[in-house]
C-alpha positions in Angstrom: 0.0 0.0 0.0 1.3 3.5 -0.9 1.7 6.1 1.8 -0.7 9.0 1.8 0.2 12.2 3.7 -1.9 12.8 6.9 -3.9 15.9 6.5 -6.4 16.1 9.4 -7.9 19.4 8.5 -7.6 22.2 5.9 -6.7 25.9 6.1 -4.3 27.3 8.6 -4.7 24.5 11.1 -3.9 21.9 8.4 -0.9 24.0 7.3 0.4 24.1 10.9 0.1 20.3 11.3 1.7 19.6 7.9 4.6 22.0 8.6 5.2 20.4 12.0 5.1 16.8 10.7 6.5 17.4 7.2 10.0 15.9 7.6 8.6 12.7 9.1 5.9 12.4 6.5 8.3 13.0 3.6 10.6 10.3 4.9 7.7 7.8 5.1 6.5 8.8 1.6 10.0 8.2 0.1 9.9 4.7 1.4 7.0 3.8 -0.9 8.1 0.6 -2.7 7.1 1.7 -6.2 8.7 5.1 -5.7 11.9 3.5 -4.5 12.0 1.2 -7.5 11.7 4.1 -9.9 14.4 6.1 -8.0 16.7 3.1 -8.1 16.2 2.7 -11.8 16.9 6.4 -12.4 20.1 6.3 -10.2 21.4 3.3 -12.2 20.5 4.3 -15.7 20.5 8.0 -15.9 24.3 8.5 -15.7 24.5 6.4 -18.9 22.2 8.7 -20.9 24.0 10.9 -23.4 21.3 12.2 -25.7 17.8 13.6 -25.5 16.5 10.8 -27.6 17.8 8.2 -25.1 16.1 10.0 -22.2 12.7 10.3 -23.8 12.9 6.7 -24.9 12.9 5.4 -21.3 9.5 6.3 -19.8 10.6 5.6 -16.3 13.6 7.9 -16.6 11.5 10.5 -18.3 8.9 10.4 -15.6 11.4 11.4 -12.9 13.1 13.9 -15.2 9.9 15.7 -16.0 8.4 15.3 -12.5 11.4 17.0 -11.0 10.3 20.2 -12.7 6.5 19.8 -12.3 6.2 18.8 -16.0 4.9 15.2 -15.3 1.8 15.8 -17.4 4.0 16.1 -20.5 5.1 12.4 -20.3 3.4 11.5 -23.6 4.6 14.5 -25.5 8.0 13.0 -26.2 8.7 14.7 -29.5 8.0 18.1 -27.9 10.2 17.3 -24.9 13.0 16.1 -27.1 12.8 19.4 -29.1 13.0 21.4 -25.8 16.1 19.4 -24.8 17.9 19.4 -28.2 17.3 23.2 -28.7 19.1 23.9 -25.4 19.1 27.4 -23.9 22.0 29.3 -25.3 20.2 30.5 -28.4 17.4 33.0 -27.6 15.4 31.4 -30.3 15.5 28.0 -28.6 12.1 26.6 -27.7 12.6 26.7 -23.9 13.5 30.4 -24.1 10.3 31.2 -26.1 7.8 29.3 -24.0 5.9 31.4 -21.4 6.0 28.6 -18.8 9.5 28.9 -17.4 9.5 25.4 -16.0 10.7 24.3 -19.4 13.6 26.6 -19.3 14.7 25.2 -15.9 14.2 21.7 -17.3 16.3 22.4 -20.4 19.0 24.1 -18.3 19.3 21.1 -16.0 19.8 18.7 -18.9 21.9 21.0 -21.1 24.5 18.2 -21.4 22.0 16.3 -23.7 22.0 18.9 -26.4 23.8 17.9 -29.7 26.3 20.7 -29.3 27.0 20.1 -25.6 30.6 20.2 -24.8 30.5 19.9 -21.0 29.8 17.0 -18.7 26.8 17.1 -16.4 27.2 18.2 -12.8 28.6 15.4 -10.6 25.6 15.6 -8.4 22.9 16.0 -11.1 21.4 12.6 -10.5 20.9 13.3 -6.8 19.5 16.7 -7.5 16.9 15.4 -9.9 15.9 12.6 -7.5 15.5 15.0 -4.6 13.4 17.5 -6.7 11.2 14.6 -8.0 10.6 13.2 -4.5 9.7 16.7 -3.2 7.2 17.3 -5.9 5.7 13.8 -5.7 5.1 14.5 -2.0 3.4 17.8 -2.9 1.2 16.0 -5.5 0.2 13.5 -2.8 -0.7 16.4 -0.5 -2.7 18.0 -3.3 -4.8 14.9 -3.7 -6.3 15.8 -0.3 -5.9 19.6 -0.3 -4.8 21.7 -3.2 -4.3 24.8 -1.2 -1.8 23.0 1.0 0.0 21.7 -2.0 0.2 25.3 -3.4 1.6 26.5 -0.1 4.3 23.9 -0.2 5.1 24.9 -3.8 5.5 28.5 -2.6 8.1 27.6 -0.1 10.1 25.8 -2.8 9.5 28.0 -5.8 10.2 31.5 -4.4 13.8 30.9 -3.2 14.5 29.2 -6.5 13.2 32.2 -8.4 15.6 34.5 -6.6 18.5 32.2 -7.5 17.4 31.9 -11.1 17.1 35.6 -11.9 19.2 38.6 -10.9 17.0 41.6 -11.5 13.7 42.4 -9.8 12.0 42.8 -13.2 13.2 39.4 -14.4 12.0 37.9 -11.1 8.6 39.3 -11.5 8.3 38.1 -15.1 9.7 34.7 -13.9 6.9 34.6 -11.3 4.3 35.3 -13.9 5.7 32.5 -16.0 5.6 30.0 -13.1 2.0 28.6 -12.9 1.9 27.6 -9.2 3.7 30.6 -8.0 1.6 32.9 -10.1 -1.6 31.3 -8.7 -0.5 31.8 -5.1 0.4 35.4 -5.7 -2.8 36.3 -7.5 -4.9 34.7 -4.7 -2.8 36.2 -1.8 -2.8 39.6 -3.3 -6.5 39.6 -4.1 -6.1 40.2 -7.8 -9.3 40.0 -9.9 -10.1 37.3 -12.4 -9.4 39.6 -15.4 -5.9 40.3 -14.2 -4.5 37.6 -16.5 -5.8 39.4 -19.6 -3.6 42.5 -19.0 -0.3 43.2 -20.7 2.6 41.6 -18.9 4.1 44.9 -18.0 0.8 46.0 -16.5 0.5 42.8 -14.6 3.9 43.3 -13.0 3.0 46.9 -12.1 -0.3 45.8 -10.4 1.4 43.0 -8.5 4.1 45.4 -7.2 1.4 47.9 -6.1 -0.7 45.1 -4.4 2.4 43.8 -2.7 3.4 47.2 -1.4 -0.1 47.6 0.0 -0.2 44.2 1.7 3.4 43.8 2.8 5.0 47.2 2.7 7.5 46.4 0.0 7.4 46.1 -3.8 10.5 43.9 -4.6 9.8 40.3 -5.0 13.0 39.5 -3.0 11.2 40.8 0.0 8.7 38.0 -0.1 11.4 35.4 0.6 12.2 36.6 4.1 10.8 34.1 6.7 8.5 36.7 8.3 6.9 37.8 4.9 6.8 34.3 3.6 4.8 33.2 6.6 2.4 36.2 6.1 2.1 35.5 2.4 1.3 31.8 3.1 -1.2 32.7 5.7 -3.0 35.3 3.5 -3.1 32.8 0.6 -4.7 30.1 2.8 -7.2 32.6 4.2 -8.1 34.1 0.8 -8.5 30.6 -0.6 -11.0 29.7 2.1 -12.9 32.9 1.6 -13.0 32.3 -2.1 -14.3 28.7 -1.6 -16.9 29.9 1.0 -18.1 32.6 -1.5 -18.4 29.9 -4.2 -20.5 27.7 -1.9 -22.7 30.6 -0.8 -23.2 31.7 -4.4 -24.2 28.2 -5.4 -26.6 27.9 -2.5 -28.2 31.3 -3.4 -28.6 30.1 -7.0 -30.2 26.9 -5.9 -32.6 28.7 -3.5 -33.6 31.0 -6.3 -34.4 28.1 -8.6 -36.4 26.3 -5.9 -38.4 29.5 -5.2 -39.1 30.0 -8.9 -40.3 26.4 -9.2 -42.8 26.8 -6.4 -44.3 29.9 -7.9 
């Protein structure tokens, strides 16, 4: 039987419990026999992979490689993934550089040694890095099967520090956040941005996010969100706003049902 994370309640109480027990739960989750078999396969076979074609041809390897970057849903798009890998990242016209979703750029960067023109060997600890990222994301997925807002909260703790490492300027970091689906969703919810926000020009979206952040947290640079104090406040606000949104949805549905029942009686 596979291990399912224990989530006794939702919202802030659920987050407090998950935070307190996370290390122990992740360790138990990593001992899932099926997960351990796939990780063992990756550890043995991946160091022998030298081309993008070889990686996409082994479904078990590809599942971990994609899963490490939150791209597990692309497992059947092998031709597309091969193109992302073979294009690399050095040419600004490369596919990974042109895609809005910056997870593909991180994926292509990690496996840059698989491009046809690669001249450097992979990092010595690349296999361990990929396995660690994969296990972390798999745990988040398992949490999300019970509570998506808690999964998003876990993703925030991981994605935001990575964003700061990946980009140097504040502008690039904001654009990177907008190109990161889970991080974007958390920020939009926590900052109370309206549904039509996503239809705005990207520059306008950054401007509005900065203004909303300044109002809520007293700072406009995204680097400020990564401090422990602000990260905690951001997570708390996201969870509270998510619950309010869900409550409003239920109330709206109830009001609609009541209206329909009333009209049927008339």
